[in-house]
C-alpha positions as CSV (number, residue, x, y, z in Angstrom):
1,M,39.8,11.4,15.8
2,F,39.0,12.2,12.2
3,G,37.9,8.6,11.6
4,E,35.4,8.9,14.5
5,I,34.0,12.1,12.9
6,L,33.6,10.4,9.6
7,E,32.0,7.4,11.3
8,I,29.5,9.5,13.2
9,T,28.7,11.5,10.0
10,F,28.1,8.3,8.1
11,F,25.7,6.9,10.7
12,M,23.9,10.3,11.0
13,W,23.3,10.2,7.2
14,L,22.2,6.6,7.3
15,L,19.7,7.4,10.1
16,A,18.4,10.5,8.2
17,L,17.9,8.5,5.0
18,A,16.0,5.8,6.9
19,S,13.9,8.3,8.7
20,F,12.8,10.2,5.6
21,A,12.5,7.4,3.2
22,P,8.8,6.9,3.9
23,L,8.0,10.5,3.4
24,G,9.9,10.4,0.0
25,Y,8.0,7.3,-1.0
26,F,4.7,8.9,-0.2
27,I,5.6,12.0,-2.2
28,Y,6.6,9.9,-5.1
29,M,3.4,7.8,-5.0
30,Y,1.4,11.1,-4.7
31,T,2.9,12.7,-7.7
32,I,2.9,9.5,-9.9
33,K,-0.8,8.8,-9.6
34,N,-2.3,12.2,-10.4
35,A,-2.5,13.3,-6.9
36,E,-4.2,10.1,-5.7
37,P,-1.7,8.4,-3.5
38,F,-4.0,5.6,-2.5
39,G,-5.6,5.0,-5.8
40,E,-9.4,5.3,-6.3
41,T,-11.0,5.8,-3.0
42,E,-14.7,6.4,-2.2
43,P,-15.6,10.0,-1.2
44,H,-16.6,10.5,2.4
45,G,-20.3,10.7,3.2
46,D,-21.5,8.5,0.3
47,T,-21.9,5.3,2.2
48,E,-24.6,4.4,4.7
49,S,-23.8,3.3,8.2
50,A,-25.7,2.4,11.3
51,I,-24.2,5.2,13.3
52,S,-25.0,7.8,10.5
53,N,-28.6,6.6,10.4
54,L,-28.9,6.8,14.2
55,V,-27.5,10.4,14.3
56,D,-29.9,11.4,11.4
57,Q,-32.8,10.0,13.4
58,A,-31.7,11.8,16.6
59,I,-31.4,15.1,14.7
60,A,-34.8,14.6,13.1
61,L,-36.3,13.8,16.5
62,F,-34.6,16.9,18.1
63,K,-35.8,19.2,15.3
64,G,-39.4,17.8,15.5
65,S,-39.7,18.2,19.3
66,G,-38.8,21.9,19.1
67,K,-41.9,22.9,17.2
């Protein structure tokens, strides 16, 4: 009976460690790289894209037709 409780406890700890290991790794990487977990990334909004240009044209068209 006591052996079963120890076995269940062991497997619960093993499952908990496996479940929270990715979170611990992310926190470790976030703190080690000066709050930049993924290294140098480009800020949002600085790159041109076809969709962004299309939306800008649609907004300009909508604003121009209201006058």
